[in-house]
N, C-alpha and C positions, 0 to 999 in steps of 0.2 A: 504493500500500500504505500502511495506517495504521501508525503507529509509536507505542508507548506512551512513548517517551522520545526526546529530541532527540539524545542522544549515542549513536550506534550501538555503541559499545564497552561501554556500561553493560549488564550482564546479557546480554552477547552469548552466542551459542552457543559451546561449547567447540571446540577445534581438532579437525579431522577425524582419525579413526583412520587412521594411516599405515602405510607398509610396515614400520616398526620394530616395530609391534605384531604384525603377522603373522609377522615373523621370530622375535620372542621366543616366540611360541606354538609355532612349529616347533621351536626349540631345545629348549623344554620337553618336546616330544613324543619327540624323538629322543635326548635326553641319557640316558646310563646313570645308574641310580640307585645310590647308596652305593658308587660305584667299580666296579660290575659292568660286564660287557661284554655287548653285544647279539649274539645269534646271528643267522644269516641270516634264519631265518623270522621272528623277532621284529622284526628290522630292516625286513623287507618290510611287516609289519603297521603298524609306526609310520609308515613312509613312505607307506603307503596313507591312514592317517588324516590325516597332514600334508597330502597332495595333496587330500584331500577337503575339509579346511578351507580351503586355498587356493582351491579352486574356488568355495566358498561366498563367500569374500571377494571373488572377481572377478565374482560374479553377485549382487550385493545386491538388484537390482531384480526378480529373477525368483523364482517359487515354488520352483523347484529350489534356487536359491542359499540362500534362507531355510532350506529343509529340511536342506541339507548343513551350513550353518554353525551351525544350532541344532537339534540332535537333539530330536525330539519336537514340532517346529513343525508347527502345523496351519494351513493356508491359510484365510483368512477372506475375506468379500466386503465388507469395510468400504468405505464410500463415502468415507472420509477417510483420510489417512495415519496410520501408527501414532503419530505425535507428537500426533494429535488425540484419543487416548483420554482419557476423563475419569475419574480416580480418586476424585473427591469430595474433600471437605476433608481434609487430612492432620492426624493427631494427633501424628506424629513423623516426621522425616526424618533419615536417617543417611547420611553420606558414607562409602563403603567402597571399598577397592582395595588396591594393593600397598604402601601407606605406613603401614598401620595398626599393623604390628608396632613402629614407633618410638613409638606412643602407648599401648602396653599391651594391645593386642588382637591377635588373629590377622589376618593379611591377608585381605582379602575377607569380613570379618565384618559382615553387615548389621545386627547387633544391638549393635554396640559403642557404648556410651554416651560414650566419649571422643571420638567423631567425630560426635556428634549436632549438628544445626544448630538455630539459633534463627530465629523467624519474625517479620517486621515486615510486616503486611498481606498475608501469603501469600507473601512472598519469603523464602526460607530461606537463611541464610548462615552461614559459619563460617570461622575461620582457625586454622591448626595449625602448630606448630614442626616443621620437617622439615629433614633434612640435604640438601645439594645432591645433585641427581640427577634421573633421569627417572621419572615415575610415571604412573598412570592412575586414574581415579576414576569411579564410578557412584553413584547415589542411590537408597537404599531408602526408599520412601514407605509409611507405615503409615496405612491409613484409620481412620476412627473405629470401624469394626466389627472391626478387627483384620486385615483383608486387607493383603497386602504387594504393592506394585508396584515395578518397577525402571525407573528413568529414566536416560538417558544421552544420548549424541550421537544426535539424530534423534527423541528423545521416549521414549515407553514402550517398554521392551525394547530400547532403543537401545545401541549400542556404548559402550565405555569412552571417556572423554575424557582424552586425553594431555596432560601438562603438564610444564614444567620448573621445577625450583628451582635457579637458577644460583649460582655461587660469590659469596659475600657476601650472599645472600639469607637471610632468617630462617625462611621457611616458605612456606605457600601459603594462598591465599583461594579458597573454593569456594562456589557458589551454585546453587539450583534455584528457578526462578520458577514457582509453582503456577498462575499465571494463563495463562502462554504456554508452559510446559515448557522455556524457555530455560535453558541451564546455562552456567556459567562456572567455570574453574579456571586459576590462574596463580600463579607465584611472586611473593612480596612482600618488600620491604625489611625490614619489621618486622611484628609481630603488632599491628595497630592497633585501637584501641577509641575510640569517641567518647562521652564522658560528657556528658549534658545534664540539664537540669532535669526533663526528661520521661522519663529513662531512658537506658540505654546501647545503642549501636548498633555494628554491625561495618560499617565503610565499605567500599565496593567500589573497587578501583583502577581508574582511568579516565584515560588519557592523561597519566600522570605525576602526577595529583592523586588525591583520595579523594572519594567521593560517598556520601551516604546519604539516604534519604527518611524524613520524620518526620511523623506525624499530630498535629494540634493544632487548637485553636479560635482560632488566631492570637495575635499578640503577639510579644514579644521573650524569647528564652531564652539561657542561658549555654551555651557550647559549648567543650569542652576535649578536645584530641586526646591520647591516650595511646599510646605505642610500647613494646611489651613490658612493659606495666603501669606505666610511668613517664611522668608528664606531659611533653609535648614543649614546651609554652609555657603561658603564663597563659591563663585561660579568656577567651573572646571572646564577643561577643553576635551573635546572628543573628535577623534578622526573619523571622517565620513567618506564612504566610497561613492563613486558616481552611481546613482540609481537609489536603491533603498538600503538603509543601514538599520540594524537593530542595536540600540544602545541600552546597557544594563547598569543600573545604579543600585546602591544599597540605601537603606533608610536614612543613613547619615549624609546622603548627598554625594557620595563618592562615586565617580565613574568607574565601574568595574571592567568594562570593555565595550567594544563596538565591533559589530560583525557585518561585514559587507554581504548582502544577500544577492543571490544570482538573479540578474536582470533577465526578464523575458516577457513577451507579450504574445498573444494569439488573436489574429484577425481572421474571423470566419467570413468569407465571401460567398454569398448565396445567389445562384443563378437559377433561372427556370430552364426548361428543356431547350429553349431557343437560344440560350446564352444571354438573356436579358437579366439585369439585376432584379432580384425578387426581395422586396423589403418587407419588414415586419416579423421576421422569424426570432425565436429565442432558442438558446443553445446551452447545454450542460457539458462540462468536462468532467469525466469520471475516471477513477483508478481505485477500485475497492471502496468507493464511496465518492461523494461529491467533492470536487476539487475547486471548481470555479463555475461561473454562469455569467451570461450576458445576453442582452436583447439588441436587435437592430432597432435603432431609435434612442438608445441610451444617450447618444450624442446629440439628440434633437433632430436627426436626419434619417428618414427611412430610405437609405441608399443601398441596402443589401449587405452592408457590412456591420458586423458585431465585434467589439474589441474586448478581450479579457486581459486584465493586467494582474500581476502577482506582487502585491506589496510585501508579503512575507517571503518572497523568494520563489523562483521557479526550480523544481527538482527535475532535471532532464530525464527523459525516458518515455515509455509507452503509455498512452492514455486512450480513452474512448470518447469521441465526440458525439452528442446526442441532440438531435433537433426535437425540442419538446413542444415548440409552436411552429407550425408550418405557415409560411407566408400565404396570404390570401390568393387563391387562384393558381397556386403552384402545387405540383405533385410532391408528396412527402419523400424524403430520402431515408435510408436505413442508417443505423449507427455506423460510425466510421472510425477505424483505428488510426491514430495519429502518433507521431514520434516528435516530441518537442525538445528543442535544444536551446541553450542560452542565446538571447537576442530576440529579435522580432520575427515571429513565425506567422505564416498565413497558410490557410487551407480553403480550397474552393469546393463547395457542395453543389451538385447539379444532378438532377434525375436523368435517366437514360432518355435520349432523344426519342420522342414519340411515345415512349412507354409501351412499346409493342411486345417487349419481352424477348425479342430476337436480338441476336448479336449484331452489332452495327458494322461488323467487319473491320473494326479497328480504325474507323474514320477519325477518331480523335488521336491517333498516332500511338495508342497503347493497346496491348492485347489484354482482354479481360478474361481470357482463359475459358470463354463460353459460360461464365458463371452468371451472366446478367439475367435476372429473372423479370426485368421490367420495373422493378421497384427499388433497384440499387443505384446509387449515385454513379455518375460517370467516373471511371478510375482517375484519381488525381496523382500527379507526379510528385507525390510525397509533400512534405511541408517544406516550404521555401524559407530559408533563413535570410533575414534582411541584413545580416552582417557579413555576407559574402563580398569579396573584393569586386569592385565595379568593373564591368566589362567582360566578366567571365560567361555570362549567360546571354548577353544581347548580341545579335548580329544584324547588320543592315543588309537585308536581302534585296533592297530596291524595289520591292513590290508595294502596291498601295496598301495603306495601313487599314486594317480591319476596324470598323467602328464600334466594336464591342468594348467592354470595360477592361481597364488595366490599372495598375498601381504604380505610384511614384514615391520613393523614399528619398528624402533630402537630408544629407548629414553635413553639418557645418563644422569644420575643424580649424584650429589655429596653425601657425607655422610649424609647430612641433607635433602635429597630428592629434592633439587633445580636443575633445568636444567643446564647442562654444555654444552655450545655452542662451535662450531668450529671443531668438530671431523669429520674425513673421514672414510668411511667403504667400505669393499669389500665383495662380495660374491664369494666364491672360490668353484668349483667343479672339482674333478679329477685334481687338481693341476693348474687349469686354472681360471682366473679371469673372471667371466661371467657378473659382474655388479659392479659399484662403484659409490658412491654419497657422497658428502661433505655438512655438515651443513652450512658451511660458504658461499656457492655458490648456494644453492637451492633457491626455491621460497620464503621461509621464513627463512632467515638466522639467525644463532646463537640463536635458540630457543631450542636447544638440541635434536631435533627430526628430523630424516631422514626417507625416505621411498623407498622401492624397490617394484615397481608395475608390475603386469603382468608377474611375474616370474614363469617359468614351475615348477610344483610341483616335489619335490624331496629332497634329502639330500644335505646340503651345509655346508661350514665352513664360519662363520662370522668373519672377520678380521678387526681390527682397523688399517687402514693404515696411519692415522695422529692422533696424540695425542694432545689435547688441553693443553695449558699452565696451570700449577698448579695441574695437576693430573698425576697419574702413568699410563703407558701403560697397556693395558689389553691383557690377553691371548686370543688366538683363542677359539671359542666355536662352537659347532655343532648346526645347525638349520635345522628343517624340514619344508618345505613350503608345504601346503596342498592346492590342487586345490579348487578354489572357496571360500577360507577362508582367513581372515586377521589375521596374527600373530603379536602380539605386544611383543617386547623383551625389558624390562626394565633392564638396567645395571647400577650398582652403581660403580662409579670410586673412588679410594682412593686418596685423596688430598696429594700433595707432602709433606706438612708439617706433616701430620699424618704418612705418610710412613717413613719419617726421624726419627720421635720419636720412631717408632716401631723398626727400624733397628739399630739406634745408641742411646740407652737410656742414659740419662744423669746421670753420677755418682757423688754422693755427696762426697766432700772431707772429709777425716777423721778429727775428731776434735783434734786440737793440741794446746798446751799452749806455749806462747813465750812472750819475752819482747820487748818494744819499747823504745828507747832512743832518745830523741831530744836534739840537741846541737844548740844553738843560737850563731851566730858570727856576728861581725860587717864587714864593707866593706873591712877591711884589714885582715880579718881572725882571729881576736882576740876574745876570748870568752866573751860573754856579759851575766851577770847574772841578776837575778830579775824578769825574764819573767815567766808567767804561762801559 
């Protein structure tokens, strides 16, 4: 099984819903309200409801159990567990449960802003001051279109996550990982915040220490731990790798280590049988369980491309890609094995042409071994790594460019081959800007790399619309995008210091001979002799 992190306690799933939760629900059902007494008939009704809930809790793996425990439940024929539902990119996540009354909201309020979480790379976290006691939490996830989903133990529509705030604790830390649907909730000694040069982060408790992941383009940053709003110690430095880095601190504010995580992304490009981009799909990445998820439209554009990022690091190896939502009007594709490697990976999903179930005779240039049953995707030439050297895959055949979609990856480097982050780029055709992207605001900011995906094949002008600090602006350059191919354009920027030296060379002064005379005077201006 692949793991997105080395410490299994980090972003672990919350504790299972135990007998205490069931007992608490039964007590609520049978307890008299406002001091009233229950008559025999009323008591029998309440006991029946309680027994019904108990039966549902004892049969969680059956359709009957789901129906009993969740009135209105409708069985589905999902081929993946409930935890594998894909809600799409979240616009807001709220932790709700029986603790919210301490924070100014009603208990169980999914719209309470006092318990809204913050996101770092799709990992939503928060810490709240709570009195010692036993609590439960679920997570209300709001999609970009306003749809609301509930996550908890077991994924979507999962049960409450129980946690304890012990004596001497200050509150609780909670989190929901949008990539894996993993949840965490536990009591903490203090409400911790880590202040850095790149912003503030809520660290996760892990084995007595504190951890957080931070994106950067590498270098050294100042890190200071705050407990309940007060600095624990003086700021310390942490070395960051380009991409994502996991930083570990102890409760005294000491930086114990920083681990550079393996950078990787996966772009799923979905086409219909005719090769036209098919927008609106949702996809899961699995390896013995859910590893990641994404929907086309997470970036606000239904262009047939869905991007998965790995803020906790990509473990290279074999995975299974599952289409859980098929684009409207498109034929479904079967699960596809993929091999992911460090860097930007892309895979193309496309049903067999015509869906006739007959071998197409290898018209796509690949032999499917006669295994095509009409419901399998067109064989894909593996996963293309976007970190391959430029020019190895592209050939100029001199033929007319197919107007189907292709991809363009732009990498900006300095004179020493290091990434330069923060640039913005435009694709211009016939004087019109047809696409624009910025390294500072994409899914993996300030790594010097941006991508244009699903662009119709043809000739374009690549224009740098925003130049990072420290480098000279670049001239426009002509780009040809080829259908079905990925073009990588590596561009070297001239640093400002180098440019200045080239433009204004330093002139050495001519050698001259002159005399220096030193006159020593007292405070009244009279000459004073004898000094050396």
